C-alpha positions in Angstrom: 32.8 32.8 33.0 29.9 35.3 33.2 27.0 35.0 35.7 24.7 34.1 32.9 26.9 31.3 31.6 27.2 29.9 35.2 23.5 30.0 35.5 22.9 28.2 32.2 25.5 25.6 33.1 23.8 25.0 36.5 20.4 24.6 34.8 22.0 22.1 32.3 23.4 20.0 35.1 20.1 20.0 36.9 18.3 18.9 33.7 20.8 16.1 33.2 20.4 15.0 36.8 16.6 15.0 36.4 16.8 12.9 33.2 19.1 10.4 34.8 16.8 10.1 37.8 13.8 9.5 35.5 15.8 7.0 33.5 16.9 5.2 36.6 13.3 5.0 37.9 12.0 3.9 34.6 14.8 1.3 34.2 14.1 -0.1 37.7 10.3 -0.3 37.2 10.8 -1.9 33.8 13.3 -4.4 35.0 11.4 -5.2 38.1 7.9 -5.4 36.7 8.6 -6.8 33.2 12.0 -8.3 33.5 11.4 -10.5 36.6 7.9 -11.2 35.4 9.2 -12.3 32.1 11.7 -14.7 33.7 8.9 -16.2 35.7 6.7 -16.6 32.6 9.6 -18.1 30.7 10.1 -20.7 33.4 6.4 -21.5 33.5 6.1 -21.9 29.7 9.4 -23.6 29.1 10.9 -20.6 27.3 14.4 -19.5 27.4 17.1 -22.0 26.5 15.2 -23.5 23.5 14.2 -20.0 22.3 17.6 -18.4 22.7 18.8 -19.8 19.4 15.7 -18.4 17.6 16.6 -14.8 18.3 18.0 -12.9 15.3 21.5 -11.5 15.8 20.3 -7.8 15.8 23.0 -5.2 15.2 21.4 -1.9 16.0 24.2 0.0 14.2 23.5 -2.0 11.0 19.9 -3.2 11.2 19.5 -3.9 7.5 22.7 -5.9 7.1 22.1 -9.1 5.2 21.6 -12.2 7.4 21.4 -15.9 6.8 18.1 -17.7 7.8 18.3 -20.5 10.4 18.0 -23.1 7.6 18.4 -23.0 3.8 15.2 -21.5 2.3 14.0 -21.8 -1.3 13.0 -18.1 -1.5 15.3 -15.1 -1.3 12.4 -12.6 -1.8 8.6 -12.4 -1.8 6.1 -10.5 -4.0 2.7 -10.5 -2.2 -0.2 -9.4 -4.4 -3.1 -8.5 -2.2 -6.5 -7.7 -3.9 -7.9 -5.4 -1.2 -11.7 -5.9 -0.8 -11.6 -9.7 -1.4 -12.2 -11.1 -4.9 -14.9 -13.7 -5.4 -13.4 -17.2 -5.6 -16.7 -18.4 -7.2 -16.1 -16.2 -10.3 -12.4 -17.1 -10.6 -11.1 -20.5 -9.4 -13.7 -22.5 -7.4 -16.0 -24.0 -10.1 -19.4 -24.9 -8.7 -21.9 -26.2 -11.3 -24.4 -27.2 -8.6 -24.5 -23.6 -7.5 -25.7 -22.6 -10.9 -28.7 -25.0 -10.5 -29.7 -23.1 -7.4 -29.4 -19.6 -9.0 -32.4 -17.4 -8.0 -33.7 -19.8 -5.3 -34.1 -18.7 -1.7 -31.2 -19.5 0.4 -31.7 -22.6 2.7 -32.0 -21.6 6.3 -29.3 -24.1 7.2 -26.8 -21.7 5.5 -27.9 -18.8 7.6 -28.6 -20.1 11.1 -25.9 -19.2 13.7 -23.9 -17.4 11.1 -22.7 -13.8 11.0 -22.6 -11.8 7.8 -21.7 -8.2 7.0 -24.7 -7.2 4.9 -27.1 -10.1 4.6 -30.5 -9.5 6.2 -33.5 -11.7 6.0 -33.5 -14.5 3.5 -31.3 -13.8 0.4 -31.4 -15.6 -3.0 -28.7 -17.9 -4.2 -26.4 -16.5 -6.9 -24.9 -18.9 -9.5 -21.4 -18.3 -10.9 -21.3 -15.2 -13.1 -18.6 -16.6 -15.4 -17.9 -19.6 -17.6 -15.3 -22.1 -16.5 -12.9 -24.4 -18.3 -10.0 -26.7 -17.4 -6.5 -25.7 -18.3 -3.0 -27.1 -18.5 -1.8 -30.6 -17.6 -3.1 -30.1 -14.1 -6.6 -29.5 -15.4 -7.2 -26.6 -13.1 -10.5 -24.9 -13.4 -10.2 -21.2 -14.2 -13.0 -18.8 -15.3 -13.1 -16.7 -18.4 -12.3 -13.7 -16.2 -8.6 -14.7 -16.0 -7.8 -16.0 -19.6 -4.1 -15.1 -19.3 -3.5 -16.7 -15.9 -5.3 -19.8 -17.3 -2.3 -20.2 -19.6 0.2 -20.6 -16.7 -1.8 -22.7 -14.2 0.9 -25.3 -14.3 3.2 -22.8 -12.6 1.1 -22.2 -9.5 -0.5 -24.1 -6.6 -4.0 -23.2 -5.5 -5.3 -23.3 -1.9 -9.0 -23.8 -2.3 -10.1 -24.0 1.3 -8.6 -21.0 3.1 -10.6 -19.6 6.0 -10.4 -16.7 8.5 -12.4 -15.6 11.5 -12.7 -11.9 10.5 -15.5 -10.7 8.2 -14.8 -7.0 8.1 -12.1 -5.7 5.8 -9.7 -3.9 8.1 -9.4 -6.6 10.8 -9.2 -9.3 8.2 -6.4 -7.5 6.3 -4.5 -7.0 9.6 -4.9 -10.7 10.4 -3.5 -11.7 7.0 -0.5 -9.4 7.2 0.3 -9.1 10.9 -1.1 -12.2 12.5 -3.6 -10.2 14.6 -6.9 -8.4 13.8 -5.9 -5.6 16.1 -3.4 -2.8 15.7 0.2 -3.0 17.0 1.7 -6.1 15.5 4.5 -6.1 12.9 3.6 -6.9 9.3 5.0 -10.0 7.6 7.2 -7.8 5.4 8.7 -6.3 8.6 9.3 -9.7 10.1 11.1 -10.9 6.9 13.2 -7.8 6.7 14.1 -8.1 10.4 15.1 -11.7 9.9 17.0 -11.4 6.6 18.0 -7.7 6.2 18.4 -6.5 2.6 20.8 -7.6 -0.2 21.0 -4.0 -1.5 22.3 -1.4 1.0 21.0 1.4 -1.2 17.4 0.3 -1.2 14.9 -0.6 1.6 14.4 -4.2 2.4 10.6 -3.8 2.3 8.8 -1.8 -0.3 5.0 -1.2 -0.7 3.1 -0.2 -3.8 -0.6 0.7 -3.9 -3.1 1.1 -6.7 -6.9 1.5 -7.2 -7.0 5.0 -5.8 -7.0 4.2 -2.1 -4.9 2.5 0.5 -6.4 -0.8 2.0 -9.1 -0.4 4.6 -6.6 -1.3 7.4 -4.4 1.7 6.4 -0.7 1.7 6.6 -0.7 -0.6 9.6 -0.6 -3.6 7.3 2.9 -2.6 6.4 3.9 -1.2 9.7 6.7 -2.5 12.0 4.7 -2.7 15.2 7.0 -3.4 18.1 9.9 -4.1 15.8 12.4 -1.3 15.3 10.8 1.2 12.9 13.6 0.7 10.3 11.8 -2.5 9.3 8.5 -0.9 8.3 7.5 -0.9 4.7 8.6 2.1 2.5 5.6 3.2 0.4 6.6 4.2 -3.1 4.6 5.6 -6.0 4.4 4.5 -9.6 3.5 8.0 -10.8 5.6 11.2 -10.2 8.3 11.1 -7.6 8.7 7.5 -6.3 9.0 8.8 -2.7 7.7 12.1 -1.5 10.4 14.7 -0.6 13.0 12.4 -2.1 14.6 15.2 -4.2 16.7 18.0 -2.6 15.1 21.5 -2.6 16.5 24.2 -4.8 19.9 25.4 -3.6 20.7 22.2 -1.8 23.7 20.4 -3.3 24.6 16.8 -2.8 27.6 17.7 -0.6 25.5 20.0 1.5 22.9 17.3 2.0 25.6 14.9 3.1 27.0 17.4 5.5 23.6 18.1 7.0 22.9 14.4 7.5 26.3 13.9 9.1 25.6 16.7 11.5 22.1 15.4 12.4 23.5 11.9 12.9 26.3 13.2 15.1 23.6 14.7 17.4 21.7 11.4 17.2 24.9 9.5 18.2 25.4 11.7 21.2 21.8 11.1 22.2 22.3 7.3 21.8 25.3 7.5 24.1 23.1 9.1 26.8 20.0 7.0 26.5 21.0 3.7 24.8 17.7 3.7 22.9 18.0 1.4 19.8 15.4 3.5 18.0 18.0 6.3 17.8 20.3 4.0 15.9 17.3 3.1 13.6 16.9 6.8 13.1 20.5 7.2 12.1 20.2 4.2 9.7 17.1 5.7 8.2 18.8 9.1 7.5 21.7 7.3 5.8 19.3 5.1 3.8 17.3 8.1 2.7 20.5 9.7 1.4 21.4 6.6 -0.6 17.8 6.2 -1.9 18.0 9.6 -3.6 20.3 8.0 -6.2 19.1 4.4 -6.3 15.3 4.7 -6.0 14.7 7.0 -9.1 16.7 4.6 -11.2 15.0 1.3 -10.1 11.5 2.9 -10.1 11.8 4.1 -13.6 10.0 1.8 -16.1 10.6 4.0 -19.1 13.9 2.2 -19.9 12.2 -1.2 -20.2 12.0 -2.6 -23.7 8.8 -2.3 -25.6 8.1 -6.0 -25.5 8.1 -5.9 -21.7 5.5 -3.0 -21.8 3.4 -5.1 -24.2 3.8 -8.1 -22.0 2.7 -6.4 -18.8 0.3 -3.9 -20.3 2.0 -1.1 -18.5 1.3 2.6 -19.0 4.4 4.7 -18.1 3.5 7.9 -16.4 0.2 6.6 -15.0 -0.6 5.1 -11.6 -1.9 1.6 -12.3 -1.5 -2.0 -11.0 0.4 -3.2 -14.1 3.1 -0.6 -13.5 3.4 -1.7 -9.9 3.7 -5.4 -10.9 6.6 -4.5 -13.3 8.2 -2.4 -10.5 7.9 -5.4 -8.2 10.0 -7.5 -10.6 12.6 -4.7 -10.9 12.8 -4.4 -7.1 13.4 -8.1 -6.4 15.9 -8.1 -9.2 17.8 -5.4 -7.3 17.8 -7.3 -4.0 14.7 -6.0 -2.2 13.4 -8.8 0.2 9.7 -8.1 0.3 7.5 -6.3 -2.1 3.9 -5.8 -1.1 1.3 -4.7 -3.7 -2.2 -3.6 -2.6 -4.8 -3.2 -5.3 -8.0 -1.6 -3.9 -11.5 -2.0 -5.4 -12.4 -5.7 -5.1 -15.3 -5.3 -2.7 -18.1 -6.8 -4.9 -21.3 -5.9 -3.0 -23.6 -5.0 -5.9 -24.6 -1.6 -4.5 -23.6 0.0 -7.8 -22.1 -1.0 -11.1 -18.5 -0.5 -10.1 -19.0 -3.0 -7.3 -21.2 -5.5 -9.2 -20.0 -9.0 -9.6 -20.9 -9.0 -13.3 -19.6 -5.5 -14.1 -17.0 -3.9 -11.9 -15.5 -7.2 -10.8 -14.9 -8.1 -14.4 -13.1 -4.8 -15.0 -10.9 -5.4 -12.0 -10.0 -8.9 -13.4 -9.0 -7.3 -16.7 -6.7 -4.9 -14.9 -4.7 -7.6 -13.2 -4.9 -10.8 -15.3 -2.3 -9.9 -18.0 0.3 -8.3 -15.8 0.2 -11.0 -13.1 0.7 -13.6 -15.8 3.5 -11.5 -17.2 5.2 -11.4 -13.8 5.4 -15.2 -13.5 6.7 -15.6 -17.1 9.2 -12.7 -16.7 10.6 -14.0 -13.4 10.9 -17.4 -15.0 12.7 -16.3 -18.1 15.2 -14.3 -15.9 15.9 -17.2 -13.6 14.3 -15.4 -10.7 11.1 -17.5 -10.1 13.1 -20.3 -8.4 14.1 -17.8 -5.7 11.1 -15.5 -5.6 7.8 -16.5 -3.9 4.7 -15.0 -5.5 1.5 -14.9 -3.4 -1.9 -13.8 -4.7 -5.1 -13.4 -2.6 -7.5 -11.3 -0.6 -8.6 -11.1 3.0 -11.6 -13.4 2.8 -14.0 -14.9 0.3 -17.5 -14.3 -1.0 -20.9 -15.9 -0.2 -22.7 -18.2 -2.7 -25.9 -16.2 -1.9 -26.6 -12.6 -3.0 -26.1 -9.8 -0.6 -29.3 -8.1 0.5 -29.3 -5.0 2.8 -32.3 -4.6 5.1 -33.8 -7.6 3.5 -33.9 -6.0 0.0 -31.9 -7.2 -3.0 -29.2 -4.7 -4.2 -29.8 -3.1 -7.6 -26.8 -5.0 -9.0 -25.5 -8.5 -8.5 -23.1 -8.8 -5.5 -21.8 -11.2 -2.9 -21.3 -10.6 0.8 -18.1 -11.2 2.9 -17.5 -14.8 3.6 -15.0 -16.2 6.2 -15.3 -20.0 5.7 -13.8 -20.4 2.2 -11.7 -18.5 -0.3 -8.8 -19.1 -2.6 -5.2 -18.1 -2.5 -2.4 -19.2 -4.9 1.3 -19.3 -4.7 4.1 -19.8 -7.3 7.9 -20.1 -7.4 10.5 -20.7 -4.7 9.8 -24.4 -4.0 6.1 -24.3 -4.5 4.6 -27.3 -6.3 3.8 -26.6 -10.0 0.3 -27.3 -11.0 -0.8 -28.1 -7.5 -4.1 -27.7 -5.8 -5.0 -28.4 -2.1 -8.3 -28.2 -0.3 -11.9 -28.5 -1.5 -15.1 -26.8 -0.7 -18.6 -28.2 -0.7 -20.8 -28.4 -3.9 -21.8 -24.7 -3.6 -18.5 -23.3 -2.3 -19.8 -22.5 1.2 -17.6 -24.5 3.5 -14.3 -26.4 3.4 -14.7 -30.2 3.3 -11.0 -31.1 3.0 -7.6 -29.4 3.2 -8.8 -26.5 5.3 -6.1 -23.9 6.1 -6.1 -20.5 7.6 -4.1 -17.3 7.4 -1.6 -18.5 10.0 -0.8 -21.5 7.8 -0.2 -19.1 4.9 2.2 -17.1 7.0 4.0 -20.2 8.3 4.5 -21.5 4.8 5.9 -18.1 3.6 8.4 -18.1 6.4 9.3 -21.7 5.8 10.2 -21.0 2.2 12.4 -18.2 3.4 14.2 -20.5 5.8 12.4 -19.8 9.1 10.6 -22.1 11.6 7.6 -19.9 12.3 7.4 -21.3 15.9 11.0 -20.4 16.7 11.2 -17.0 14.8 10.4 -14.7 17.7 11.0 -11.2 19.1 11.0 -10.4 22.8 8.5 -7.6 23.7 6.9 -6.8 27.0 8.4 -9.7 28.8 7.6 -12.5 26.4 8.6 -13.8 22.9 6.2 -12.8 20.1 5.9 -14.4 16.7 4.0 -13.7 13.5 1.8 -16.7 13.8 1.0 -16.1 17.5 0.1 -19.6 18.8 -1.2 -21.2 15.6 -0.1 -22.1 12.1 1.4 -25.1 10.3 3.4 -25.3 7.1 1.2 -26.4 4.2 3.6 -29.2 3.0 1.0 -30.4 0.4 1.9 -27.5 -1.9 5.6 -27.8 -1.5 7.7 -29.4 -4.2 
């Protein structure tokens, strides 16, 4: 062996010794500071034996392997339709004729004192409903003229009329809805579900995200992030126009066999690294490389809506080759049909402030309703005719509601009609997978300002979703930083009133 080789070998041994020493110190500090502290906290809070059974049997070598929930659930998959920006319940599902009588009057001080608003300054005017309402179906649900197609299937859904939140800015409110916290760092509900159930199709991600409206939600990609869960459980964002996933196709000159050989070589290095450091994220990385290789074949097929029959395109109002919400809704049906657990759709553009025509409650808002009404209705009917609605939970809603008074910035009325952010009352509806048909729970006061019965919050929504999938939200936890975390934090109850 040459002097140079001996020198390099000595340097390598010294580097290995240094890494082992760092790992040993890190391990000692972690185990002493967090491990013993965690045991102490577990004893104080009564954690441990009762929570042990709630931990998911996590196999880091096969993190997306299908798993059974703790108890039989009604739902096998979820399609969550989030209208980013918060649609106005007062122009859709919460009929308030008394508010129309107050249209144009100055807002009573009792509605303003001690309250926080995003853009209301001074004393605003009241704004009556900017749509006509009628009752529909055997349930007699009130639905506005802005959703004529959805009105035809109200007996398939259950409305929650008194949902509340404590966040009045978009990003924190969206994070609260989807991660259980208004701050960054928590796993999204789709990540929790995929962690708990895995995926029924090893060639597709368990959690897929589709966006429309020209922008991501205000909270960014954190609303489908995995937080402190292994990164393999984060949502995979796909596109309804062009290549479904960026860089999915092999470059020129790269054959399928060569791609497989390169991935095998990369994962061999990853396997050696795992042996040295025992970091489960390395196994997640291996799994993600293998999933990406499988997705090159499976994703282009399932994300292609061109092969759908014409009557389906007419039913949904899809536009193949264009990026639009209707295309994403059809893709959501195709994805759950192929075994994807959680499909999250975000449609941006529902922030109806009235600062310009596109954000006006009587102009832009109506256009947004037209873009979603037909395809959402088609989704429910299509799932039902395929026998999928019984095992697919569909959720529709925003991050908060809208005020019964007009928005006014700096005490001046906006040039167009608009409503400010409102935390005390908004509407969310659910359908399928054990949800009561034609149900309604909760009621707001005569002007839609506050809940007067059946009040629920975002944690209750999350608890109900998990319940339909077969999880007790209080027992479904993940240990992190010395204590068990859960999606619903320390709150939440299942909304049994809307369960069949």
